[in-house]
BATORMI-546322 format. One record per residue (C-alpha): residue number from 1; residue in one letter; x negated, y, z negated. Coordinates in nm, 4 decimals. Last residue first. Example, Ala and Ser with C-alpha at 12.3 -4.5 7.8 and 13.67 -1.06 7.14 Angstrom:
// BATORMI-546322
(r 2 'S' (-1.3670 -0.1060 -0.7140)),
(r 1 'A' (-1.2300 -0.4500 -0.7800)),
END
This chain:
// BATORMI-546322
(r 450 'X' (-0.1807 2.5925 1.9488)),
(r 449 'X' (-0.4923 2.4549 1.7855)),
(r 448 'X' (-0.7726 2.3789 2.0330)),
(r 447 'X' (-1.0179 2.6667 1.9822)),
(r 446 'X' (-1.3492 2.4863 1.9146)),
(r 445 'X' (-1.4384 2.4849 1.5463)),
(r 444 'X' (-1.7998 2.5571 1.4451)),
(r 443 'X' (-1.9271 2.2526 1.2574)),
(r 442 'X' (-2.0989 2.0971 1.5573)),
(r 441 'X' (-2.1563 1.7282 1.6264)),
(r 440 'X' (-2.2060 1.4498 1.3741)),
(r 439 'X' (-2.4196 1.2477 1.6145)),
(r 438 'X' (-2.4312 0.8694 1.6206)),
(r 437 'X' (-2.6960 0.6166 1.5266)),
(r 436 'X' (-2.6251 0.3242 1.2935)),
(r 435 'X' (-2.9769 0.2925 1.1516)),
(r 434 'X' (-3.0162 0.6705 1.1132)),
(r 433 'X' (-2.8363 0.6830 0.7786)),
(r 432 'X' (-3.1240 0.4968 0.6066)),
(r 431 'X' (-2.9647 0.2776 0.3405)),
(r 430 'X' (-2.8199 0.3000 -0.0105)),
(r 429 'X' (-2.6609 -0.0228 -0.1370)),
(r 428 'X' (-2.9186 -0.1042 -0.4059)),
(r 427 'X' (-2.9542 0.2556 -0.5296)),
(r 426 'X' (-2.5784 0.2905 -0.5755)),
(r 425 'X' (-2.5658 0.0147 -0.8323)),
(r 424 'X' (-2.3991 -0.3204 -0.7586)),
(r 423 'X' (-2.1235 -0.3852 -1.0107)),
(r 422 'X' (-2.1107 -0.7629 -1.0380)),
(r 421 'X' (-1.8515 -1.0264 -1.1201)),
(r 420 'X' (-1.5484 -0.7955 -1.1213)),
(r 419 'X' (-1.2518 -1.0243 -1.1794)),
(r 418 'X' (-0.9431 -1.0101 -0.9621)),
(r 417 'X' (-0.5785 -1.1197 -0.9949)),
(r 416 'X' (-0.4738 -0.9687 -1.3277)),
(r 415 'X' (-0.1798 -0.7801 -1.1789)),
(r 414 'X' (0.0725 -1.0651 -1.1958)),
(r 413 'X' (-0.0388 -1.1294 -1.5519)),
(r 412 'X' (-0.2892 -1.3329 -1.7568)),
(r 411 'X' (-0.4774 -1.4661 -1.4572)),
(r 410 'X' (-0.6855 -1.7811 -1.5037)),
(r 409 'X' (-0.8968 -1.8499 -1.1930)),
(r 408 'X' (-0.9226 -1.4782 -1.1095)),
(r 407 'X' (-1.0186 -1.4193 -0.7472)),
(r 406 'X' (-1.3736 -1.2925 -0.7375)),
(r 405 'X' (-1.5179 -0.9438 -0.7072)),
(r 404 'X' (-1.8450 -0.7825 -0.6016)),
(r 403 'X' (-1.8096 -0.4104 -0.6660)),
(r 402 'X' (-2.0055 -0.1347 -0.4941)),
(r 401 'X' (-2.1757 0.1654 -0.6628)),
(r 400 'X' (-2.1938 0.5023 -0.4911)),
(r 399 'X' (-2.3153 0.6734 -0.1740)),
(r 398 'X' (-2.0309 0.8483 0.0036)),
(r 397 'X' (-2.0777 0.8591 0.3810)),
(r 396 'X' (-2.0689 1.1985 0.5522)),
(r 395 'X' (-2.3485 1.0938 0.7919)),
(r 394 'X' (-2.6512 1.3151 0.7203)),
(r 393 'X' (-2.4943 1.5208 0.4402)),
(r 392 'X' (-2.4390 1.2312 0.2002)),
(r 391 'X' (-2.1390 1.2798 -0.0265)),
(r 390 'X' (-2.3272 1.1571 -0.3345)),
(r 389 'X' (-2.1642 0.9693 -0.6217)),
(r 388 'X' (-2.2502 0.9163 -0.9883)),
(r 387 'X' (-2.0246 0.6319 -1.1106)),
(r 386 'X' (-1.7446 0.4891 -0.9018)),
(r 385 'X' (-1.4445 0.5826 -1.1179)),
(r 384 'X' (-1.3958 0.9460 -1.0138)),
(r 383 'X' (-1.5890 1.0995 -1.3029)),
(r 382 'X' (-1.9003 1.1970 -1.1098)),
(r 381 'X' (-2.0117 1.4390 -0.8390)),
(r 380 'X' (-2.3002 1.5179 -0.6066)),
(r 379 'X' (-2.2284 1.7236 -0.2932)),
(r 378 'X' (-2.4763 1.6801 -0.0069)),
(r 377 'X' (-2.2202 1.7865 0.2508)),
(r 376 'X' (-1.8863 1.8657 0.0884)),
(r 375 'X' (-1.9406 2.2390 0.0307)),
(r 374 'X' (-2.0959 2.2804 0.3747)),
(r 373 'X' (-1.7917 2.1129 0.5288)),
(r 372 'X' (-1.5649 2.3538 0.3396)),
(r 371 'X' (-1.7642 2.6456 0.4846)),
(r 370 'X' (-1.7351 2.5038 0.8364)),
(r 369 'X' (-1.3611 2.4429 0.7807)),
(r 368 'X' (-1.2506 2.7967 0.6814)),
(r 367 'X' (-1.0224 2.7220 0.3846)),
(r 366 'X' (-1.2154 2.9697 0.1709)),
(r 365 'X' (-1.3799 3.0128 -0.1685)),
(r 364 'X' (-1.6317 2.7411 -0.0826)),
(r 363 'X' (-1.6069 2.5935 -0.4313)),
(r 362 'X' (-1.2272 2.6026 -0.4214)),
(r 361 'X' (-1.2226 2.4521 -0.0729)),
(r 360 'X' (-1.4619 2.1771 -0.1834)),
(r 359 'X' (-1.2435 2.0991 -0.4872)),
(r 358 'X' (-0.9362 2.0619 -0.2682)),
(r 357 'X' (-1.1177 1.8267 -0.0314)),
(r 356 'X' (-1.2544 1.6216 -0.3213)),
(r 355 'X' (-0.9106 1.5996 -0.4826)),
(r 354 'X' (-0.7416 1.4636 -0.1713)),
(r 353 'X' (-1.0274 1.2202 -0.1122)),
(r 352 'X' (-1.0011 1.0883 -0.4678)),
(r 351 'X' (-0.6302 1.0122 -0.4325)),
(r 350 'X' (-0.6793 0.8241 -0.1056)),
(r 349 'X' (-0.9798 0.6302 -0.2389)),
(r 348 'X' (-0.7810 0.5196 -0.5439)),
(r 347 'X' (-0.4640 0.4250 -0.3602)),
(r 346 'X' (-0.6580 0.2047 -0.1193)),
(r 345 'X' (-0.8472 0.0454 -0.4097)),
(r 344 'X' (-0.5091 -0.0467 -0.5566)),
(r 343 'X' (-0.3304 0.1350 -0.8366)),
(r 342 'X' (-0.1844 -0.0474 -1.1384)),
(r 341 'X' (0.1938 -0.0839 -1.1371)),
(r 340 'X' (0.4850 0.1043 -1.2957)),
(r 339 'X' (0.4926 0.3883 -1.0423)),
(r 338 'X' (0.4345 0.7185 -1.2201)),
(r 337 'X' (0.3065 0.5922 -1.5552)),
(r 336 'X' (0.0894 0.3342 -1.3804)),
(r 335 'X' (-0.0606 0.5969 -1.1489)),
(r 334 'X' (-0.1465 0.8300 -1.4356)),
(r 333 'X' (-0.2873 0.5551 -1.6602)),
(r 332 'X' (-0.4843 0.3896 -1.3805)),
(r 331 'X' (-0.6272 0.7269 -1.2813)),
(r 330 'X' (-0.7396 0.8118 -1.6335)),
(r 329 'X' (-0.8780 0.4600 -1.6903)),
(r 328 'X' (-1.0839 0.4720 -1.3747)),
(r 327 'X' (-1.2174 0.8180 -1.4558)),
(r 326 'X' (-1.3124 0.7392 -1.8170)),
(r 325 'X' (-1.5072 0.4247 -1.7332)),
(r 324 'X' (-1.3662 0.0836 -1.8294)),
(r 323 'X' (-1.2963 -0.0684 -1.4899)),
(r 322 'X' (-0.9568 -0.2435 -1.4873)),
(r 321 'X' (-0.8211 -0.0516 -1.1865)),
(r 320 'X' (-1.0840 -0.1816 -0.9490)),
(r 319 'X' (-1.2941 0.0101 -0.6946)),
(r 318 'X' (-1.4508 -0.0208 -0.3498)),
(r 317 'X' (-1.4105 -0.3968 -0.3366)),
(r 316 'X' (-1.6198 -0.6964 -0.2347)),
(r 315 'X' (-1.5361 -1.0637 -0.1907)),
(r 314 'X' (-1.5641 -1.4046 -0.3555)),
(r 313 'X' (-1.2728 -1.6513 -0.3698)),
(r 312 'X' (-1.2301 -1.8416 -0.6989)),
(r 311 'X' (-0.8513 -1.8123 -0.7007)),
(r 310 'X' (-0.7271 -1.6355 -0.3881)),
(r 309 'X' (-0.5181 -1.9291 -0.2646)),
(r 308 'X' (-0.2997 -1.9328 -0.5762)),
(r 307 'X' (-0.1307 -1.6092 -0.4730)),
(r 306 'X' (-0.2423 -1.4659 -0.1372)),
(r 305 'X' (-0.0148 -1.1639 -0.1768)),
(r 304 'X' (-0.1619 -1.0739 -0.5161)),
(r 303 'X' (-0.5115 -1.0957 -0.3764)),
(r 302 'X' (-0.4099 -0.8805 -0.0814)),
(r 301 'X' (-0.2692 -0.6103 -0.3072)),
(r 300 'X' (-0.5722 -0.6262 -0.5376)),
(r 299 'X' (-0.7969 -0.5645 -0.2404)),
(r 298 'X' (-1.0202 -0.7648 -0.0126)),
(r 297 'X' (-1.3481 -0.7423 0.1717)),
(r 296 'X' (-1.6007 -1.0207 0.2373)),
(r 295 'X' (-1.3426 -1.3040 0.2202)),
(r 294 'X' (-1.5411 -1.6235 0.1542)),
(r 293 'X' (-1.4208 -1.9845 0.1771)),
(r 292 'X' (-1.6147 -2.2847 0.0473)),
(r 291 'X' (-1.6541 -2.6525 0.1434)),
(r 290 'X' (-1.8112 -2.8534 -0.1391)),
(r 289 'X' (-2.1448 -2.9886 -0.0243)),
(r 288 'X' (-2.2841 -3.3084 0.1312)),
(r 287 'X' (-2.2883 -3.1520 0.4760)),
(r 286 'X' (-1.9145 -3.0943 0.4417)),
(r 285 'X' (-1.6834 -3.1977 0.1596)),
(r 284 'X' (-1.3240 -3.0866 0.1868)),
(r 283 'X' (-1.0697 -2.9739 -0.0721)),
(r 282 'X' (-1.1188 -2.6057 0.0070)),
(r 281 'X' (-1.0489 -2.6729 0.3734)),
(r 280 'X' (-0.7211 -2.8513 0.3049)),
(r 279 'X' (-0.5354 -2.6987 0.5973)),
(r 278 'X' (-0.3088 -2.5350 0.3373)),
(r 277 'X' (-0.6163 -2.3547 0.2044)),
(r 276 'X' (-0.6950 -2.2230 0.5522)),
(r 275 'X' (-0.3288 -2.1264 0.5954)),
(r 274 'X' (-0.3302 -1.9165 0.2782)),
(r 273 'X' (-0.6590 -1.7541 0.3762)),
(r 272 'X' (-0.5434 -1.6710 0.7298)),
(r 271 'X' (-0.2054 -1.5360 0.6214)),
(r 270 'X' (-0.3215 -1.3195 0.3303)),
(r 269 'X' (-0.6180 -1.1996 0.5350)),
(r 268 'X' (-0.3985 -1.0975 0.8266)),
(r 267 'X' (-0.1533 -0.9324 0.5875)),
(r 266 'X' (-0.4243 -0.6868 0.4851)),
(r 265 'X' (-0.7796 -0.7608 0.5975)),
(r 264 'X' (-0.9669 -1.0250 0.7929)),
(r 263 'X' (-1.3344 -1.1150 0.8241)),
(r 262 'X' (-1.2652 -1.4638 0.6934)),
(r 261 'X' (-1.5909 -1.6503 0.6294)),
(r 260 'X' (-1.5542 -2.0292 0.6306)),
(r 259 'X' (-1.8385 -2.2176 0.4620)),
(r 258 'X' (-1.9481 -2.5802 0.5147)),
(r 257 'X' (-1.9784 -2.5624 0.8926)),
(r 256 'X' (-2.0423 -2.8709 1.1059)),
(r 255 'X' (-1.7830 -2.7521 1.3550)),
(r 254 'X' (-1.5414 -3.0444 1.3306)),
(r 253 'X' (-1.2931 -2.8960 1.0821)),
(r 252 'X' (-1.3557 -2.5369 1.1930)),
(r 251 'X' (-1.1974 -2.6115 1.5318)),
(r 250 'X' (-0.8525 -2.6444 1.3659)),
(r 249 'X' (-0.8676 -2.3046 1.1933)),
(r 248 'X' (-0.8394 -2.0851 1.5018)),
(r 247 'X' (-0.5393 -2.2635 1.6556)),
(r 246 'X' (-0.3787 -2.2797 1.3100)),
(r 245 'X' (-0.4076 -1.9040 1.2541)),
(r 244 'X' (-0.0394 -1.8125 1.2876)),
(r 243 'X' (0.0299 -1.4481 1.2006)),
(r 242 'X' (-0.1981 -1.2922 1.4636)),
(r 241 'X' (-0.1576 -0.9352 1.3364)),
(r 240 'X' (-0.4896 -0.8145 1.4780)),
(r 239 'X' (-0.6162 -1.0652 1.7333)),
(r 238 'X' (-0.8799 -1.3224 1.6312)),
(r 237 'X' (-1.2483 -1.3282 1.7246)),
(r 236 'X' (-1.4610 -1.6378 1.6675)),
(r 235 'X' (-1.8181 -1.6409 1.5367)),
(r 234 'X' (-1.9835 -1.9829 1.5204)),
(r 233 'X' (-2.2406 -2.1909 1.3316)),
(r 232 'X' (-2.4206 -1.9093 1.1464)),
(r 231 'X' (-2.7082 -2.0460 0.9394)),
(r 230 'X' (-2.7725 -1.9320 0.5828)),
(r 229 'X' (-3.1284 -1.8694 0.4615)),
(r 228 'X' (-3.1121 -1.5442 0.2651)),
(r 227 'X' (-3.1640 -1.3210 0.5695)),
(r 226 'X' (-2.8928 -1.5265 0.7394)),
(r 225 'X' (-2.6507 -1.4169 0.4677)),
(r 224 'X' (-2.7183 -1.0440 0.5150)),
(r 223 'X' (-2.7198 -1.0565 0.8947)),
(r 222 'X' (-2.3951 -1.2532 0.9192)),
(r 221 'X' (-2.2249 -1.0401 0.6540)),
(r 220 'X' (-2.3146 -0.7193 0.8397)),
(r 219 'X' (-2.2380 -0.8465 1.1892)),
(r 218 'X' (-1.9020 -0.9904 1.0855)),
(r 217 'X' (-1.8027 -0.6688 0.9064)),
(r 216 'X' (-1.9194 -0.4630 1.2045)),
(r 215 'X' (-1.7043 -0.6575 1.4485)),
(r 214 'X' (-1.4062 -0.6847 1.2133)),
(r 213 'X' (-1.3993 -0.3088 1.1518)),
(r 212 'X' (-1.4295 -0.2171 1.5198)),
(r 211 'X' (-1.1611 -0.4534 1.6491)),
(r 210 'X' (-1.1046 -0.8268 1.6922)),
(r 209 'X' (-1.0412 -0.9419 1.3371)),
(r 208 'X' (-1.3063 -1.2065 1.2722)),
(r 207 'X' (-1.3100 -1.5782 1.1956)),
(r 206 'X' (-1.6665 -1.6687 1.0998)),
(r 205 'X' (-1.8131 -2.0192 1.0508)),
(r 204 'X' (-2.1056 -2.0466 0.8090)),
(r 203 'X' (-2.3684 -2.3177 0.7538)),
(r 202 'X' (-2.5317 -2.3145 0.4096)),
(r 201 'X' (-2.8752 -2.3924 0.2681)),
(r 200 'X' (-2.9278 -2.0853 0.0477)),
(r 199 'X' (-2.7143 -2.1985 -0.2450)),
(r 198 'X' (-2.3443 -2.1640 -0.3186)),
(r 197 'X' (-2.3237 -1.9417 -0.6275)),
(r 196 'X' (-2.6669 -1.7785 -0.6175)),
(r 195 'X' (-2.6663 -1.7414 -0.2418)),
(r 194 'X' (-2.3138 -1.5990 -0.2519)),
(r 193 'X' (-2.4110 -1.3442 -0.5181)),
(r 192 'X' (-2.7186 -1.2402 -0.3194)),
(r 191 'X' (-2.5040 -1.1904 -0.0065)),
(r 190 'X' (-2.2275 -0.9868 -0.1754)),
(r 189 'X' (-2.3819 -0.6434 -0.2246)),
(r 188 'X' (-2.5952 -0.6056 0.0861)),
(r 187 'X' (-2.3168 -0.7429 0.3055)),
(r 186 'X' (-2.0518 -0.5190 0.1516)),
(r 185 'X' (-2.2840 -0.2216 0.1977)),
(r 184 'X' (-2.3111 -0.2957 0.5676)),
(r 183 'X' (-1.9336 -0.3254 0.5874)),
(r 182 'X' (-1.8717 0.0227 0.4487)),
(r 181 'X' (-1.7836 0.2069 0.1278)),
(r 180 'X' (-1.4764 0.4298 0.0921)),
(r 179 'X' (-1.5330 0.8053 0.0384)),
(r 178 'X' (-1.5503 0.8864 0.4084)),
(r 177 'X' (-1.5660 1.2335 0.5645)),
(r 176 'X' (-1.4807 1.3441 0.9212)),
(r 175 'X' (-1.5159 1.6991 1.0581)),
(r 174 'X' (-1.8829 1.6602 1.1489)),
(r 173 'X' (-1.8041 1.3343 1.3266)),
(r 172 'X' (-1.9281 0.9788 1.2909)),
(r 171 'X' (-1.8630 0.7350 1.5771)),
(r 170 'X' (-2.2098 0.5753 1.5903)),
(r 169 'X' (-2.2294 0.5520 1.2139)),
(r 168 'X' (-1.9943 0.7071 0.9572)),
(r 167 'X' (-1.6856 0.5400 1.1022)),
(r 166 'X' (-1.9014 0.2901 1.2954)),
(r 165 'X' (-1.9976 0.0866 0.9894)),
(r 164 'X' (-1.6341 -0.0175 0.9671)),
(r 163 'X' (-1.4743 0.0034 0.6223)),
(r 162 'X' (-1.1893 0.2545 0.6549)),
(r 161 'X' (-0.9385 0.3128 0.3743)),
(r 160 'X' (-0.8544 0.6816 0.3743)),
(r 159 'X' (-1.0582 0.9272 0.5759)),
(r 158 'X' (-1.0694 1.2949 0.4803)),
(r 157 'X' (-1.0284 1.4601 0.8200)),
(r 156 'X' (-1.1066 1.8313 0.8469)),
(r 155 'X' (-0.9334 2.0249 1.1256)),
(r 154 'X' (-1.1286 2.1881 1.4090)),
(r 153 'X' (-0.9015 2.0444 1.6766)),
(r 152 'X' (-1.1676 1.8503 1.8669)),
(r 151 'X' (-1.3318 1.7231 1.5480)),
(r 150 'X' (-0.9858 1.6343 1.4200)),
(r 149 'X' (-0.9222 1.4257 1.7308)),
(r 148 'X' (-1.2449 1.2317 1.6812)),
(r 147 'X' (-1.1545 1.1884 1.3155)),
(r 146 'X' (-0.8185 1.0461 1.4186)),
(r 145 'X' (-0.9481 0.7846 1.6613)),
(r 144 'X' (-1.2256 0.6692 1.4278)),
(r 143 'X' (-0.9892 0.6450 1.1314)),
(r 142 'X' (-0.7204 0.4570 1.3228)),
(r 141 'X' (-0.9631 0.1932 1.4449)),
(r 140 'X' (-1.1091 0.1799 1.0950)),
(r 139 'X' (-0.7702 0.0756 0.9636)),
(r 138 'X' (-0.6059 0.1738 0.6358)),
(r 137 'X' (-0.5217 0.5344 0.7195)),
(r 136 'X' (-0.5090 0.8554 0.5219)),
(r 135 'X' (-0.6073 1.2211 0.5565)),
(r 134 'X' (-0.5489 1.5267 0.7719)),
(r 133 'X' (-0.6334 1.8776 0.6510)),
(r 132 'X' (-0.4899 2.2216 0.7357)),
(r 131 'X' (-0.1659 2.0621 0.8580)),
(r 130 'X' (0.0591 2.3150 1.0335)),
(r 129 'X' (0.3644 2.0970 1.0898)),
(r 128 'X' (0.3939 2.1157 1.4678)),
(r 127 'X' (0.0351 2.1344 1.5947)),
(r 126 'X' (-0.1519 1.9645 1.3108)),
(r 125 'X' (0.1145 1.7132 1.2098)),
(r 124 'X' (0.1877 1.6328 1.5754)),
(r 123 'X' (-0.1761 1.5776 1.6614)),
(r 122 'X' (-0.2180 1.3518 1.3579)),
(r 121 'X' (0.0815 1.1461 1.4656)),
(r 120 'X' (-0.0489 1.1103 1.8203)),
(r 119 'X' (-0.3880 0.9967 1.6910)),
(r 118 'X' (-0.2304 0.7436 1.4549)),
(r 117 'X' (-0.0044 0.6122 1.7315)),
(r 116 'X' (-0.3063 0.5628 1.9556)),
(r 115 'X' (-0.4999 0.3850 1.6794)),
(r 114 'X' (-0.2230 0.1466 1.5727)),
(r 113 'X' (-0.1673 0.0405 1.2096)),
(r 112 'X' (0.1944 0.1662 1.2480)),
(r 111 'X' (0.0546 0.5220 1.2182)),
(r 110 'X' (0.3629 0.6363 1.0257)),
(r 109 'X' (0.3405 1.0145 0.9862)),
(r 108 'X' (0.3698 1.2186 0.6696)),
(r 107 'X' (0.3945 1.5845 0.5686)),
(r 106 'X' (0.2451 1.7421 0.2601)),
(r 105 'X' (0.2648 2.0556 0.0466)),
(r 104 'X' (0.0011 2.2149 -0.1765)),
(r 103 'X' (0.0738 2.5281 -0.3783)),
(r 102 'X' (-0.1510 2.8249 -0.3074)),
(r 101 'X' (-0.3780 2.9724 -0.5769)),
(r 100 'X' (-0.7011 2.8917 -0.3963)),
(r 99 'X' (-0.5752 2.5340 -0.3828)),
(r 98 'X' (-0.2795 2.4466 -0.6034)),
(r 97 'X' (-0.2678 2.5833 -0.9568)),
(r 96 'X' (-0.4340 2.2895 -1.1340)),
(r 95 'X' (-0.7615 2.4785 -1.1699)),
(r 94 'X' (-1.0029 2.2732 -0.9603)),
(r 93 'X' (-1.3639 2.3964 -0.9500)),
(r 92 'X' (-1.5025 2.0667 -1.0771)),
(r 91 'X' (-1.8455 1.9287 -1.1619)),
(r 90 'X' (-1.7586 1.6720 -1.2819)),
(r 89 'X' (-1.4125 1.5262 -1.2252)),
(r 88 'X' (-1.2633 1.4219 -1.5613)),
(r 87 'X' (-0.9505 1.6314 -1.6172)),
(r 86 'X' (-0.8661 1.6734 -1.2506)),
(r 85 'X' (-0.8662 1.2936 -1.2486)),
(r 84 'X' (-0.5114 1.2729 -1.3771)),
(r 83 'X' (-0.3587 1.6148 -1.4404)),
(r 82 'X' (-0.0955 1.4843 -1.6813)),
(r 81 'X' (0.2024 1.5728 -1.4630)),
(r 80 'X' (0.2321 1.8902 -1.2549)),
(r 79 'X' (-0.0356 2.1558 -1.2051)),
(r 78 'X' (-0.0167 2.1785 -0.8260)),
(r 77 'X' (-0.3309 1.9699 -0.7812)),
(r 76 'X' (-0.1804 1.7061 -1.0082)),
(r 75 'X' (0.1430 1.6880 -0.8113)),
(r 74 'X' (-0.0475 1.6753 -0.4817)),
(r 73 'X' (-0.2661 1.3929 -0.6150)),
(r 72 'X' (0.0402 1.1936 -0.7237)),
(r 71 'X' (0.1985 1.2213 -0.3795)),
(r 70 'X' (-0.1341 1.1218 -0.2260)),
(r 69 'X' (-0.1539 0.8157 -0.4519)),
(r 68 'X' (0.1986 0.7012 -0.3705)),
(r 67 'X' (0.1246 0.7377 0.0007)),
(r 66 'X' (-0.1932 0.5318 -0.0371)),
(r 65 'X' (0.0087 0.2519 -0.1964)),
(r 64 'X' (0.2473 0.2465 0.0990)),
(r 63 'X' (-0.0437 0.2435 0.3423)),
(r 62 'X' (-0.2038 -0.0574 0.1740)),
(r 61 'X' (0.1234 -0.2478 0.2036)),
(r 60 'X' (0.1556 -0.1441 0.5672)),
(r 59 'X' (-0.1774 -0.2932 0.6796)),
(r 58 'X' (-0.0426 -0.5287 0.9470)),
(r 57 'X' (0.2286 -0.2961 1.0727)),
(r 56 'X' (0.4577 -0.0404 0.9096)),
(r 55 'X' (0.3807 0.2437 0.6680)),
(r 54 'X' (0.0342 0.2714 0.8191)),
(r 53 'X' (-0.0464 0.6259 0.6979)),
(r 52 'X' (-0.1389 0.9657 0.8416)),
(r 51 'X' (-0.0793 1.2130 0.5587)),
(r 50 'X' (-0.1114 1.5695 0.6900)),
(r 49 'X' (-0.1850 1.7986 0.3964)),
(r 48 'X' (-0.0189 2.1395 0.4214)),
(r 47 'X' (-0.1292 2.4567 0.2469)),
(r 46 'X' (0.1175 2.7391 0.3150)),
(r 45 'X' (0.1316 3.1100 0.3978)),
(r 44 'X' (0.0685 3.0483 0.7672)),
(r 43 'X' (-0.1831 3.3331 0.7928)),
(r 42 'X' (-0.3897 3.2908 0.4760)),
(r 41 'X' (-0.3199 2.9187 0.5071)),
(r 40 'X' (-0.5311 2.9098 0.8248)),
(r 39 'X' (-0.3567 2.6587 1.0512)),
(r 38 'X' (-0.6457 2.6154 1.2970)),
(r 37 'X' (-0.9504 2.8321 1.2829)),
(r 36 'X' (-1.0841 3.1576 1.4245)),
(r 35 'X' (-0.8992 3.4293 1.2428)),
(r 34 'X' (-1.1033 3.3780 0.9232)),
(r 33 'X' (-1.4326 3.3839 1.1152)),
(r 32 'X' (-1.5901 3.6727 0.9305)),
(r 31 'X' (-1.4591 3.5694 0.5881)),
(r 30 'X' (-1.7947 3.5427 0.4087)),
(r 29 'X' (-1.9635 3.8019 0.6297)),
(r 28 'X' (-1.6725 4.0406 0.5957)),
(r 27 'X' (-1.6391 4.0185 0.2179)),
(r 26 'X' (-2.0148 4.0669 0.1830)),
(r 25 'X' (-2.0192 4.4064 0.3575)),
(r 24 'X' (-2.1928 4.4469 0.6951)),
(r 23 'X' (-2.5013 4.6585 0.6271)),
(r 22 'X' (-2.6946 4.5089 0.9143)),
(r 21 'X' (-2.4425 4.6637 1.1511)),
(r 20 'X' (-2.1821 4.4912 1.3632)),
(r 19 'X' (-2.1046 4.6310 1.7080)),
(r 18 'X' (-2.4757 4.6708 1.7808)),
(r 17 'X' (-2.4958 4.4564 2.0891)),
(r 16 'X' (-2.6356 4.1661 1.8883)),
(r 15 'X' (-2.3275 4.1819 1.6675)),
(r 14 'X' (-2.1096 4.1547 1.9729)),
(r 13 'X' (-2.2920 3.8404 2.0712)),
(r 12 'X' (-2.2354 3.7095 1.7208)),
(r 11 'X' (-1.8654 3.7847 1.7566)),
(r 10 'X' (-1.8480 3.6045 2.0856)),
(r 9 'X' (-2.0247 3.2995 1.9477)),
(r 8 'X' (-1.7938 3.2906 1.6467)),
(r 7 'X' (-1.4799 3.2904 1.8556)),
(r 6 'X' (-1.2130 3.5488 1.9054)),
(r 5 'X' (-0.8355 3.5470 1.9189)),
(r 4 'X' (-0.7268 3.1958 1.8313)),
(r 3 'X' (-0.3625 3.1274 1.7664)),
(r 2 'X' (-0.2189 2.9937 1.4385)),
(r 1 'X' (0.1079 2.8027 1.4743)),
END
């Protein structure tokens, strides 16, 4: 494993003492810190992506789809297959010959949808397997834990599916980047649609996954709907992986609420929604209105798992395979040819993150993380299926369009489970990055890699 010999501060001090002259050649200034970072491919001779994925646990189905996407991305980066989104990314420095001429490899670790396991797995992939970049995850708890580790280790983390405001808010890190949208943006996007569909005089009851994503999802939807006139009757936390939600659903019946908002994801959402429908909530009248259920964030995989229960349910998504733009169709074609099914939003964000990291390295001309960070910060791109997108420098949050979706009432196939009811433009979901606080921290890596 790469060992550190000197640090940037020491070299600068030496420069001040006259050890480096003003006529230092360009190749030295660009590569001055090449010995000073973890798992430098110029030394190890290999480019390894560390894929940290929930292959078991509550979000395992999302993790499995992410793994497929990463495998496809590596093939495309190495010049195999049809090239996928390499053909439509604009601007692009990718050549289809690996990254800086080196073939890409990958190693995997099962995070089990647990933050401590995810952190341990990332540590192992960095220290034992030589990962130059870590990516993946379907839980914000995992993402926050891993990006904190990567900041300490000086290894870039390209987050997978993470939706908590905290990931690029109070817990943001210089070495962490998120392509997926967040809970605040879900609230901005879906609230007007809910008001139009169900009216402004509504009383909502929240059931919320008890961890960082659930907390910020509840807060965001609560604030957005209350701003349009809704009243919040109760907010109740539920444990991750609860399975049986009857004890949480029973109190809803006599709460005075006429909307149930399920801030759940993965198998938790499939279980809680299915059980809520079995309780007869969607057949009820409350306050002189039809009782409704809302799931602020859900994916194609979850919709398929929920079956009949998802029909007519509103939510938000990061992306959908049936979008008509060139990028979406290119990815859907490549993924479908490889695996026989359309890709999920988890697969899409995973694939895109792999390409964006590779493209940033090519543009930087080096794997040295601070230079790659500079290449990502403030980068504008298009062709990835979300319209014109900005990797915002202030918080490393991608700014792009957001989809409001609804469970398809009349599906034509097992994959035709969602309809996009509104594509909310980037301008409407852009917000001041300072509202969630946090500090990105330094870009200069601290010697931690052994």
